[in-house]
C-alpha positions as protocol buffer text, in pm:
chain_id: "A"
residue {
  index: 1
  type: MET
  ca { x: 0 y: 0 z: 0 }
}
residue {
  index: 2
  type: LYS
  ca { x: 284 y: 242 z: 83 }
}
residue {
  index: 3
  type: VAL
  ca { x: 437 y: 182 z: -259 }
}
residue {
  index: 4
  type: VAL
  ca { x: 108 y: 265 z: -431 }
}
residue {
  index: 5
  type: ILE
  ca { x: 71 y: 589 z: -234 }
}
residue {
  index: 6
  type: LYS
  ca { x: 432 y: 689 z: -308 }
}
residue {
  index: 7
  type: LEU
  ca { x: 384 y: 613 z: -675 }
}
residue {
  index: 8
  type: PHE
  ca { x: 61 y: 816 z: -683 }
}
residue {
  index: 9
  type: PHE
  ca { x: 226 y: 1127 z: -537 }
}
residue {
  index: 10
  type: LYS
  ca { x: 534 y: 1091 z: -755 }
}
residue {
  index: 11
  type: THR
  ca { x: 310 y: 1071 z: -1063 }
}
residue {
  index: 12
  type: LEU
  ca { x: 111 y: 1370 z: -942 }
}
residue {
  index: 13
  type: ARG
  ca { x: 433 y: 1573 z: -901 }
}
residue {
  index: 14
  type: ILE
  ca { x: 550 y: 1473 z: -1249 }
}
residue {
  index: 15
  type: VAL
  ca { x: 218 y: 1570 z: -1408 }
}
residue {
  index: 16
  type: LEU
  ca { x: 148 y: 1890 z: -1214 }
}
residue {
  index: 17
  type: GLY
  ca { x: 508 y: 2010 z: -1170 }
}
residue {
  index: 18
  type: PRO
  ca { x: 552 y: 2171 z: -1513 }
}
residue {
  index: 19
  type: PHE
  ca { x: 220 y: 2355 z: -1476 }
}
residue {
  index: 20
  type: MET
  ca { x: 321 y: 2485 z: -1135 }
}
residue {
  index: 21
  type: LEU
  ca { x: 654 y: 2611 z: -1270 }
}
residue {
  index: 22
  type: LEU
  ca { x: 480 y: 2774 z: -1566 }
}
residue {
  index: 23
  type: TRP
  ca { x: 236 y: 2945 z: -1329 }
}
residue {
  index: 24
  type: GLU
  ca { x: 527 y: 3067 z: -1116 }
}
residue {
  index: 25
  type: TRP
  ca { x: 696 y: 3212 z: -1425 }
}
residue {
  index: 26
  type: LEU
  ca { x: 375 y: 3376 z: -1555 }
}
residue {
  index: 27
  type: THR
  ca { x: 292 y: 3538 z: -1221 }
}
residue {
  index: 28
  type: ARG
  ca { x: 639 y: 3648 z: -1116 }
}
residue {
  index: 29
  type: PRO
  ca { x: 624 y: 3987 z: -948 }
}
residue {
  index: 30
  type: GLN
  ca { x: 821 y: 4299 z: -1028 }
}
residue {
  index: 31
  type: GLY
  ca { x: 1128 y: 4329 z: -809 }
}
residue {
  index: 32
  type: LEU
  ca { x: 1182 y: 4608 z: -562 }
}
residue {
  index: 33
  type: VAL
  ca { x: 1407 y: 4876 z: -713 }
}
residue {
  index: 34
  type: ARG
  ca { x: 1691 y: 4993 z: -493 }
}
residue {
  index: 35
  type: THR
  ca { x: 1985 y: 5221 z: -556 }
}
residue {
  index: 36
  type: PRO
  ca { x: 2296 y: 5028 z: -667 }
}
residue {
  index: 37
  type: GLU
  ca { x: 2458 y: 5087 z: -327 }
}
residue {
  index: 38
  type: LEU
  ca { x: 2157 y: 4957 z: -135 }
}
residue {
  index: 39
  type: GLN
  ca { x: 2125 y: 4658 z: -368 }
}
residue {
  index: 40
  type: ALA
  ca { x: 2494 y: 4577 z: -311 }
}
residue {
  index: 41
  type: GLN
  ca { x: 2436 y: 4591 z: 68 }
}
residue {
  index: 42
  type: THR
  ca { x: 2129 y: 4371 z: 30 }
}
residue {
  index: 43
  type: ASP
  ca { x: 2321 y: 4121 z: -184 }
}
residue {
  index: 44
  type: ALA
  ca { x: 2597 y: 4109 z: 79 }
}
residue {
  index: 45
  type: ALA
  ca { x: 2340 y: 4036 z: 351 }
}
residue {
  index: 46
  type: CYS
  ca { x: 2182 y: 3766 z: 132 }
}
residue {
  index: 47
  type: ARG
  ca { x: 2513 y: 3578 z: 116 }
}
residue {
  index: 48
  type: LYS
  ca { x: 2444 y: 3467 z: 474 }
}
residue {
  index: 49
  type: LEU
  ca { x: 2111 y: 3309 z: 368 }
}
residue {
  index: 50
  type: VAL
  ca { x: 2038 y: 2977 z: 197 }
}
residue {
  index: 51
  type: LEU
  ca { x: 1694 y: 2851 z: 94 }
}
residue {
  index: 52
  type: TYR
  ca { x: 1648 y: 2474 z: 95 }
}
residue {
  index: 53
  type: GLN
  ca { x: 1363 y: 2391 z: -139 }
}
residue {
  index: 54
  type: PHE
  ca { x: 1188 y: 2148 z: -369 }
}
residue {
  index: 55
  type: LYS
  ca { x: 1144 y: 2287 z: -718 }
}
residue {
  index: 56
  type: THR
  ca { x: 768 y: 2224 z: -745 }
}
residue {
  index: 57
  type: CYS
  ca { x: 664 y: 2264 z: -380 }
}
residue {
  index: 58
  type: PRO
  ca { x: 384 y: 2525 z: -369 }
}
residue {
  index: 59
  type: PHE
  ca { x: 515 y: 2669 z: -41 }
}
residue {
  index: 60
  type: CYS
  ca { x: 865 y: 2700 z: -188 }
}
residue {
  index: 61
  type: ILE
  ca { x: 717 y: 2876 z: -492 }
}
residue {
  index: 62
  type: LYS
  ca { x: 546 y: 3119 z: -254 }
}
residue {
  index: 63
  type: VAL
  ca { x: 881 y: 3199 z: -86 }
}
residue {
  index: 64
  type: ARG
  ca { x: 1060 y: 3234 z: -421 }
}
residue {
  index: 65
  type: GLN
  ca { x: 792 y: 3479 z: -539 }
}
residue {
  index: 66
  type: GLU
  ca { x: 852 y: 3691 z: -229 }
}
residue {
  index: 67
  type: MET
  ca { x: 1227 y: 3674 z: -290 }
}
residue {
  index: 68
  type: ARG
  ca { x: 1165 y: 3812 z: -641 }
}
residue {
  index: 69
  type: ARG
  ca { x: 933 y: 4081 z: -508 }
}
residue {
  index: 70
  type: LEU
  ca { x: 1203 y: 4193 z: -262 }
}
residue {
  index: 71
  type: ALA
  ca { x: 1483 y: 4153 z: -523 }
}
residue {
  index: 72
  type: LEU
  ca { x: 1682 y: 3915 z: -305 }
}
residue {
  index: 73
  type: ASN
  ca { x: 1965 y: 3706 z: -446 }
}
residue {
  index: 74
  type: ILE
  ca { x: 1950 y: 3418 z: -200 }
}
residue {
  index: 75
  type: GLU
  ca { x: 2127 y: 3092 z: -278 }
}
residue {
  index: 76
  type: ARG
  ca { x: 1881 y: 2807 z: -342 }
}
residue {
  index: 77
  type: ARG
  ca { x: 1957 y: 2443 z: -276 }
}
residue {
  index: 78
  type: ASP
  ca { x: 1740 y: 2159 z: -401 }
}
residue {
  index: 79
  type: ALA
  ca { x: 1686 y: 1914 z: -115 }
}
residue {
  index: 80
  type: GLN
  ca { x: 1436 y: 1686 z: -288 }
}
residue {
  index: 81
  type: GLY
  ca { x: 1663 y: 1398 z: -379 }
}
residue {
  index: 82
  type: GLU
  ca { x: 1916 y: 1219 z: -166 }
}
residue {
  index: 83
  type: GLY
  ca { x: 2242 y: 1409 z: -157 }
}
residue {
  index: 84
  type: PRO
  ca { x: 2455 y: 1663 z: 27 }
}
residue {
  index: 85
  type: HIS
  ca { x: 2191 y: 1940 z: 37 }
}
residue {
  index: 86
  type: ARG
  ca { x: 1928 y: 1712 z: 190 }
}
residue {
  index: 87
  type: ASP
  ca { x: 2187 y: 1576 z: 436 }
}
residue {
  index: 88
  type: ALA
  ca { x: 2287 y: 1931 z: 537 }
}
residue {
  index: 89
  type: LEU
  ca { x: 1920 y: 2022 z: 588 }
}
residue {
  index: 90
  type: ILE
  ca { x: 1860 y: 1723 z: 814 }
}
residue {
  index: 91
  type: ALA
  ca { x: 2187 y: 1767 z: 1004 }
}
residue {
  index: 92
  type: GLY
  ca { x: 2141 y: 2140 z: 1061 }
}
residue {
  index: 93
  type: GLY
  ca { x: 1766 y: 2185 z: 1085 }
}
residue {
  index: 94
  type: GLY
  ca { x: 1671 y: 1844 z: 1213 }
}
residue {
  index: 95
  type: ARG
  ca { x: 1419 y: 1748 z: 945 }
}
residue {
  index: 96
  type: ALA
  ca { x: 1384 y: 1721 z: 568 }
}
residue {
  index: 97
  type: MET
  ca { x: 1100 y: 1972 z: 547 }
}
residue {
  index: 98
  type: VAL
  ca { x: 1094 y: 2258 z: 298 }
}
residue {
  index: 99
  type: PRO
  ca { x: 1098 y: 2547 z: 253 }
}
residue {
  index: 100
  type: CYS
  ca { x: 1372 y: 2608 z: 506 }
}
residue {
  index: 101
  type: LEU
  ca { x: 1582 y: 2921 z: 527 }
}
residue {
  index: 102
  type: ARG
  ca { x: 1923 y: 2891 z: 692 }
}
residue {
  index: 103
  type: VAL
  ca { x: 2028 y: 3223 z: 843 }
}
residue {
  index: 104
  type: THR
  ca { x: 2395 y: 3246 z: 942 }
}
residue {
  index: 105
  type: ASP
  ca { x: 2504 y: 3528 z: 1172 }
}
residue {
  index: 106
  type: VAL
  ca { x: 2843 y: 3700 z: 1177 }
}
residue {
  index: 107
  type: SER
  ca { x: 2983 y: 3454 z: 1432 }
}
residue {
  index: 108
  type: GLY
  ca { x: 2889 y: 3158 z: 1208 }
}
residue {
  index: 109
  type: ASN
  ca { x: 2592 y: 3031 z: 1408 }
}
residue {
  index: 110
  type: SER
  ca { x: 2298 y: 2915 z: 1199 }
}
residue {
  index: 111
  type: GLN
  ca { x: 1926 y: 2946 z: 1264 }
}
residue {
  index: 112
  type: TRP
  ca { x: 1690 y: 2731 z: 1057 }
}
residue {
  index: 113
  type: LEU
  ca { x: 1351 y: 2882 z: 972 }
}
residue {
  index: 114
  type: TYR
  ca { x: 1081 y: 2643 z: 858 }
}
residue {
  index: 115
  type: GLU
  ca { x: 733 y: 2734 z: 731 }
}
residue {
  index: 116
  type: SER
  ca { x: 680 y: 2965 z: 435 }
}
residue {
  index: 117
  type: GLY
  ca { x: 492 y: 3223 z: 642 }
}
residue {
  index: 118
  type: ALA
  ca { x: 775 y: 3256 z: 896 }
}
residue {
  index: 119
  type: ILE
  ca { x: 1033 y: 3282 z: 617 }
}
residue {
  index: 120
  type: ILE
  ca { x: 835 y: 3549 z: 433 }
}
residue {
  index: 121
  type: ASP
  ca { x: 783 y: 3746 z: 756 }
}
residue {
  index: 122
  type: TYR
  ca { x: 1157 y: 3731 z: 824 }
}
residue {
  index: 123
  type: LEU
  ca { x: 1248 y: 3844 z: 471 }
}
residue {
  index: 124
  type: ARG
  ca { x: 995 y: 4129 z: 477 }
}
residue {
  index: 125
  type: GLY
  ca { x: 1106 y: 4242 z: 821 }
}
residue {
  index: 126
  type: ARG
  ca { x: 1471 y: 4243 z: 724 }
}
residue {
  index: 127
  type: PHE
  ca { x: 1462 y: 4362 z: 360 }
}
residue {
  index: 128
  type: ALA
  ca { x: 1131 y: 4531 z: 273 }
}
residue {
  index: 129
  type: ASN
  ca { x: 1227 y: 4871 z: 413 }
}
residue {
  index: 130
  type: THR
  ca { x: 1572 y: 4895 z: 253 }
}
residue {
  index: 131
  type: ARG
  ca { x: 1494 y: 5127 z: -38 }
}
């Protein structure tokens, strides 16, 4: 029974995935326009952030849309398949759940934010007012 359920969801992802990505592309928001100096500062701050995601996860798409809206150049890592990104997500955050934003402070300590709403609130609070 587990195999049938896994196969069903894998097939669903394969069928719906391209439509979700097309919808993301068609509805991408305009990015926030900053002065070159402010954008350079924002880009520097974004180097301390990493988004762990699945390409066709609707909650990940929601976070990526907000990243576009705020003009944030945050590194994205695909954690869907087995591999180093998924292992890092589990080792650091404790679970293989996405989206997950890793926030590294100046001393090198990392905080792992799960849930799209919490990630979006963090990004808005930190970057929305830097114009």
